[in-house]
Every structure is written in C-alpha cells, then in structure tokens.
N, C-alpha and C positions, 0 to 999 in steps of 0.2 A: 551417464547423461547423453542424450542425442547430440550429435555434432551440429551445432548451429553457428553460422558465421555472420557476425554483425560488423565486420571490418568496414571502416569508412562510414559507419552510422553513429548517430548521436542520440543519447537518451537523457532526459531530465527526470530525476528521481527525487521526489519530495520525501521528507522523513528518512533521509539517508543515514542518519546517525542511530536509528533504532535497531532493535534486533532483527525484525523482519526486513526492514530497509537494508540492512547490511547484507542479509542473505540474497536479496534481489540484486543489489549492487554487484555483489561478487559474481553472480551468474552472468550478468551483462558484461562485466569486465573480462571474464574467462572467454566469452564469445567474441571478444575483440572490439566491443563498442567503446566509444568515448563516453564516459559516465559523468554527467554533471550532478554532483551530490548537493542537495539543498536541505538545510534544516534551520531551525530557529536561531541557533548560535553555532559558530564554526567549531567551538570546542566540543560540541555534542558529537562531532564526527571524527574525533581524534583517533579512536580505535580503528575504524575502518580505513582512515587515511594512512595510518602506520602500516596496515596490511597491504594496502594498494602500493605504497612506496616500495616496500620490500619486494613485491611481486613485479614491479615495473609496469603496472596497468596505466592506461590512458584515462585521466580523470581531472576534474576541476571541482572545487568546493565553493559553495555560495551560502551566505547567511540570508535566510528568507523567512519572513512572516507571511504565510499564505493568506492571511486575512487582509493583508494590505494589497489592494488591487493594483495600485500604481507600481508597487515594488515587484509584483508578479509579472506585470507586462514589461517592465524594464528589464528584468532578468531574461525572460524569453526572447525579447528583441535582441538583447546583447549576445545570447547564445547563437541566434541565427546570423547576426552580423559577424561574429567571430568564426563560426564553423560552417556557415553557408546554408545550413538547414537544421531543422529539428525533426528527427525521424520518429522518435518514440517518447511518450510521456507515461510515467508510472506514478500515480498518486498514492503515496503510502503514509503521508503525514497524518497523524491523528492523536486524539487524547481520549481518555476514558473517565467515566464517573463510577463511583462505587457506593451509591446511596440507594436507599429504598425510594420508591416513587414519592411518598409523602414527605420525605426529607430532601427531595431534590428541589432546589430553589430555581426560580425563573432565570436568575443570573447564571447558574451552572448549566441549565438546559441551553440557554442561548450561546454560552461559550463553547459547549461541545458541538452544537450545530454550526457555529461560525467557523470552526476549524475543520471538522470532519466532512461537512457537506457544502457549505457556502464557499469555504476556502478551496475545496476541490473544484467547484464550479468556476471559480476565478482562474485557476490553473488551466482547466480544459479550454475555456474561451480564449485565453491568451495563446495557447498552442494551436487551436483550430484556425486562428487568424492567419497563421503561416502554413498550416498543413492543407487547408481546403483549396487555396489557389494553386498549390503545387499538385494536388491530386494524389497525395500519399500521406499515410500516417498510421501509427499504432498507439492506442491509448488503453492502459489497464489501470483500473481503480481497485484499491484494496478495500473490500467490504468486510464481512465477518459471518460466521455461522449465527451470530446474533441478529443477522438480517433474515434468517430463516424462521426464527421463533423469538418472540419477545423475551427479554431477560429481566426478572423482577428487581435485581439489584444493580442494574445498569440501564435504567430507562432512557436516559438521554443518548447514551452510546448506541443502544439498540435501535432507537428511533432514527438516529443519524445514519446507521448502516442500512436500514430499510430504505432510507432516502438515496443512499449511494446506489443501491440496486436499481431503483426506478430511474435515477438520473442517468445511469449507464445505458439503459434501454432508450431513453429519450434522445440522448446524444448519438447513440448508434444509428437511430433512424435519421437524424439530421445529417450525419456525416457520411452515410453510406454512399450517396451519390457522388461524393468526392473520393471514393476508394479508400476510406479510412475505417479501420476496424476499431471498435470500442467494446471492451469487455471488462469483467470484474472477476476477482477471485474472492472466495469466502474461506479464510483460514479457520482451522479448527483450534485445538488446544496446542499452541505453539510454545515450545520451550525456548526462551530467548534471554539474553543477558541485558535486561533493562530495568530501571526502577519501576516503571509503570507495570511491567509484568510481575515483578516481585510483590508489589502492593496488591495487585489483583488476586494473586494466588493466596496471599496471606489473609485477605478479606474473605475469600471463599472458604478457607480452612476454618476461620473463626466462626462463620455462620453455620457451618456443618458440624462444628464441634470436633474437628480434626486437629490433632496435636501439633503437626508441623507441616511445612510446605512440601516436604518430601512425601509424607503420607497423602497429602492432598493430590499430588501428582499421580500417585497410584490409584486413587479414587477416580480421577479423570481418565486414566488409562483404561480402567475397567469399563467405562462407558463407550469406548471406541471399539467398533467391530474388529478392526485390525489389531487391537490390543497394543498400540504404540502411539505415542504422541508425535506431533509434527515438529519440524525444524524450520528455521528461517530459510535454509537452502531448499527445502521442499517448496516453499512459496516462490523462491527465485526460479526454480525449474518451471513452475506453472506460468509465471509471468513471461519468461523468455520464450516459452512455447507459444503463448498467445501473441507475441510480437513477431513470431517467425513466419516464413512463407508457408509452413505446414498448417498454419491456422488461418490461411487467407480467406476461407469461407466460413469463419466463425465470427459473429458479431452480435452484440446485444445480449451476451450470455454471462451468467455468474457461475463460475466453476468452483464447486466445493472441493477444498483440499483439506480434508478433515478425517481421513481414515474410515469414512463410511458413516459418520454420525448422522448426517443428513443425506438422503438420497432423493433425487428428482424422479 
C-alpha cells in the first residue's frame, strides 16, 4: 500500500459495520485518521471495534439512521464540535434487493432508494455545510458495478447505484469551487463477511442452478479478467487514495474496482 498519512484528520464512514465498510475503515485507521464509524446499530460494528481496540486505532462509534436528516445533521455537527473539523466523508451504508423487477414492490423500491441514494444525499449536505466554508474536503461515495449496467434481479439496487453515480457528478460540480473533491468507487464482486453478501450470493447461485456459494464464487471469478475476486481492503485502498493529496485533481469520477469487469 502507498504510504498515505492522515494524521490529524477526521473521517465519517457510514456503513462502518459492513464488510466493505470495515475494509475502508481499516485503511483510514492505518493511515492515521480518526475514524468515526456509523451504522444503524452499534452492535453491527462489534467486529471492527474489537479489531480497532486491539490495534490501538483512533476511532469513535455512532448509531445512525441515515434516512433521519435531523440525526445526520446532529452527528456531523457533533463531530465538528468535538474534533474541530470534518475532513473526509465516505458514504458506504447501503441495502440490497434480490427480486425480479415484477416482484419488486413500490415499498421495496422506495426503501432501497431512501437508504442508498436519499440517505447519502442527506449525509453529503450535512458534511458540505462545514466543508464548503472551510474550503476543504474529500467525499467518496460507494456505488457499484451495478451502476454500469442494469441488473435484472436487483432493479432497485441497480437504480439507486446509477443515481449515486449521477449524484456524485452533480455534487462534484457544486463543491469544486470550494476545493472539495467528490468521487465514487464501483466495487465489483467483493468477498465479504456479511449477511447481505451471503444472501446475494445464495440467490445468484439458485438462479443459475449452481449447487453452492463456493461454486458460485468460482463462476464469478471466471467473469473477471484478472481471474480473482475483490476484497474489502481493495475498496479501502481505492477510497483512501481518492481522499489523499495524490488525487487532488480527480473529482466527479467513478472508479471501477472490479478486476476489469467494466472498462471505461
């Protein structure tokens, strides 16, 4: 990993208890940042908290429903009041649907968009209220390769991630005059330790007539030009790079971290 020093900087990471979130959190912590981990429930972050405690990393945990605008604003304001500033925001919180389009109810569609897109919007606005007057900030949104091409069995999720890509560009144009970089990453097939991941893989295996999750992973691997799946740490490396000085002239971009499945 390239040596990046975030000592003295603070980051708010939503979805900190998930597999990808943990990989991102780990990379920020290794780089010396104070990591504010946020997820729907504190116990969802038990695993990463145990790791951070053992390693002596600088962190804080917060229970946060990103669909609650007042709660989002309160948390961001409290971080700035406590630490003096918010340097970086990584929006990783998200949920997934695993239905065919005709089986996707309006309620499901609205719920996925409320978390994956509207909730992200609320977090970005709350952060920009502090970043823009200061004239500095880094924002990275977690999209998906499902934002590159529609997915038939995840219509709401795919639509939400297309939205994340467009939102990233709009915010990048808005924030550029304030010296704020806004980018996204598009994870590919990420092996992670989470219930959402296990359910998604199992559904894919069932639809393809594959006998096990392990066999399904081999099928996915065969699709990837580099012939390997991605890890949460791969996502963390990409996010940390985009928040570093090395990416000072990168904004409004969506970086594929997928082993070559999609190429711009």
